[in-house]
N, C-alpha and C positions, 0 to 999 in steps of 0.2 A: 230405817234399816237396823238389823240386829247388830249387837256389839260384836267386835272381833273377839273370838275365843282363841285358845292356845293353838289348835290345829291351823286356823287361818293365819295366825301370826307366824307360825313355822313355815307355812307355804310361802308367805310373802317374803320372809327372810331368805328362804332358799332361792327365790327368783331374783331378789336383790343381789345375792351372792353370785348367781350365774351372770347377771348383767355386769357387775364389777369385774368378775373373773374374765369375762370375754374381752372387756376393754383392756385389762391388764395383759392378756395374751397378745392382743393386737398391738399394744404399745411397744412390745418387744421388737417389732418389725418396722417401726416408724421412726424416722429421723426427726426429732422435735424441731430442729432448726429449719429443715426443709418444709415441715408442716407450717411453721409460722410464716415463712416466706410466701408460701402459696396462699395462706390466709390473707396476707397483706395485699396480694395481687388480685384477689377476688372482687369483682364489681358488685356493689350492694344492689344494683338494679335487678340482677338476676335472682337474688333472694327475694326481693319484693315481689317480682312477677310470680315466683314460685308460690309465695304465700297466697296471692290472689287465685292461683290455680287450685290450691288446696281448699280455699273458701268455696270455689265452684264445685269441687269434689264433695264437700260436705252437703251442699244443696242437692246434688244428685243422689247421694245416699239417703237423705231425708225423703226425696221424691220416691225412690225405690221402696223404702220402708212403708210409706203411706200406701203405695200401690199394692204391696203385699198384704198389708193390714186390711185394705178395703175389700180384698177378695174373700175374706172370711167373716165379713160383717153380716149380721142378720138383717132382713128387710126392715127399713126404718130405723136401724140402729145408728147412734151418733158416731161420726167419724171426725176426729180432731182435724183442724186445718193443716195445710202443708207448712205454714209458718210454725205451728206448734211442734210438728215432727222435726223440722230443721232446728228449732230451739233446743230440743232434747238431744239431737245429734251433737250440737256444739258443746253442751254440758258434758255429755258422755265422752266426747273426744278429749276434752280438757282433762277429765279424770283418768282417761286411758293413757295419758302420758306419764302418770305417776303410779297407777295401780294396774293390776292384771286386767286383761280384757274381760274376764268373767265379771269383775266388779263394775266395769263400765256398762256392760250389757244389763246387769242387774239394775243399774240406775235407769237405763232406757225403759225397762219393764215398769219400774215404780212410777216414773214420771208420766208414762203413757197411760197407766191406770188412773193416776191423779187427773189427767187431762180429760177423762171421761170414758175411756175404753174399758171393756171388761178385762179382768186380770188374765183370763184364759186367752183372749185375743192378744193382749200385750206380750204374754209369754211366747205364744206360738209365732207371732209376726217377727219378734226380735230374733228368735232362734232361726226362723226361715230366712230372714234377711242376712244373717251371718252365714247360714248354710249356702245360700246361692252365691254369695261373694267368695266363699272359700272353695266351693265346687268349681267356680270359674278359674281360680288359681290352680286347682288340681289338674284342670285340663290344660291350662296355659303353660305350666312349668315343664311337663315333659315335651310339649311341642317346642318350647324355647330351645331345647338342646338340639333340635333338628336344624335350627338356624345357625348354630355354632357348636358343632360336636366337639371341638377342641377344648371347650370350657370344662366338660366333664372329665376329660383326660387328666388324671392326677389331682383333681380338685377334691380335697378331703370332704366327705360328708354329702356331696352332691348325689352320688348314686343312691345312697340311703334315703335322701330326701325325695328323690324321684320315685323310688320304690314305695315309700309311704304314700305319696300322692296318688299313684295308680291304685294301690290297695284301698285307700280311703274312697276313691271315686267308685271303684267296683262295689265296695260295701254300701255306699250311698245308693247306687242304682239298684242293688239287690234289695235294700230296705224299702225303696219306693215301689218296687214290683210287689213285694210281700207286705205292703202297708196294711192291707185289710186283715190278714191272719195275725199280724203283729198286734193290731188294734184289739182283736178279740182276746188275745192272750193277756194284754196289758190292762184290760178294763178294770181290774180289781185294785190297782194301785194308781193314785192320783197323778204322780209325776210321770210314770211310764205311759199312762193314758194320754197325758198332754203331749208327750213325745210322739206317740202313735198318731194322734190327731194332726200334729204338725206334719208328719210324713204324708198323711192323706191329703192335707191341704196343699202341700208342696207338689204332690202328684197331680192334683187338679189343675194347678197353675201350668205345669208342664204339658198337660193334655189340652190346654186352651191356647191355640196358636197366637192370638193377639196378646194375651197377658204374658205368655212365655217370651214372646218376641220383645215386649217392652222391658221385661226384667233382664233379658240377655243383653239388650242394647245398653241398659243402664250399667250393668256389670262391666261391659266392655268399655263404656265411657269412663267409669270410675278408675279402672285399672289402666286405661289408656292415659288418663291424666297423670298417674304415677310415673308412667314411662316418659311423658312429656316433661315432667318436673326434673327427673334424672337427667334427661337430655339437655334441658336448659341449664341446670347447674354444672353439668360437664362442660358445656359451652363457655360458661362463666369462668371455668378453670383452664380453658384452652386444652381440654382433653380430647384427643382424637379417638373416640370410641366408635362412632358411627351408629346409624339407625339400627342395623342388624345386631350390633353388640348390645345396644340398649334393650331391644326387644328380647334378646336372649337371656339377659341376666336379671332384669327387673322383676318379672313374675316369680322367679325362684327366690329372690331376696325378699319380696313382699310376703310370699308364702311362709318362708322360714320365720320372718318377724312376727307373723300372726299366730305362731304356736305359743301356747300359754306357759312358756318356760322362763320368761324374763319380763322385766317391767317395761311395758309399752314397746316391746321388741328391741329396746336399746341393748347394745352390745352384740346380740345375735346378728342384727342387721349389719352392723359395722364389720364384724368378723367375716361374715359371708361375702360382703361387698369387696373387702380386701382380697379374699381368696379368689373370687370369680374374676374380678378385673385384672388380677395379676396374670391370668391366662390370656388377657388381651394386651399385655404389655404396659399396664398402668402401674405407676409406682405406689407402694403401700400408703405413703402419706397423702397422695392425691386421692386414692380410693377412700381413705378414712375421712378426709375433709368432705368429699362428695356425699358420703353417707350421713355424716353429722349435719351437713347443710340441709339435707333432705329432712332429717328428723327435726331440726330447728324450724324449718318451714312449717311443718305440721304443728309443732308446738306453738309457734306464733299465731298461726291461723286459728288454733283452738282457744286462744286467750279470751275471745268474746264469751266463751262458755263460762268463764269465771264471773263475768258481769251478769250474765243471764241467770246464773245460779244465785247470785245475790238478790236479783229481782224476785226470783221465785221464793226465796226465804222471806223477803219483805212481804210478799203477797200472802204467804202462809200466816204471818204474824199480824197481818192487817195494818201494817205501818204504811202511811202514804209515801209514795216514791220520792216526793220532794224532801223527805226527812232523812233519806239515805245519806250517810256521811261521805 
């Protein structure tokens, strides 16, 4: 990977500042004593179960990514195993906790290319996997408000988030419809040509009922696990949010956290969780603990990615695994 230059460092610094600033704002509304009391009453078993669910989520993401990648393979072309795709997901997820999502996606592209896929396929499949996952959230977030309209009332930033979701979804549908003329216009530039090809490949998947159904089910499964984790952690805190409340707020929270404005979504996720759950009568310290517990569950589940990264470094250097310290 290329070295970090000044613009990249400035962007990373800005995102770190947003993350810390969001936590600082949330801290103003949280009682530290009440937060510590709630932390002491939280049963560790709920966190352990949440980590296991995140591990399952990673496996589903790897399966979805391989499915998407397989749709654009040429006849007889090598397709890495599901195990390799999941290994890359773990590594990228680990880095995604500390770096912007763009950096973790770049790792996915590089490692998939090293695993034997063409660079073009690695680029397009990674972009499409992220695109399908985000599109599902763009659809789920506005629908979430139908389940609990009182959440949007007075919740700062939620109307803007929903407007952005609808606008992005309309833009994506428009781009898919116009993928062919976009491709003809973009053929003179390598990057835009890749983007146009990804749109065409994405449309081909949408037009194939079996492939589209599998991708949709996997997106629902991945985001459904996020809802289940929130519900489980809320149960561990004895929070009476209810299934409708969980389904109403989690898609919005996950969508906001996926925007590339903070490090790994930290800070943004916590701030919005406090805002939304306050509409359901949840105390700020309880909402903050719930969001941080969710983030820690993802972080703990991604730790195997660090070990897998070490193994890949060893393989690159040709050092026997038994000599790893």
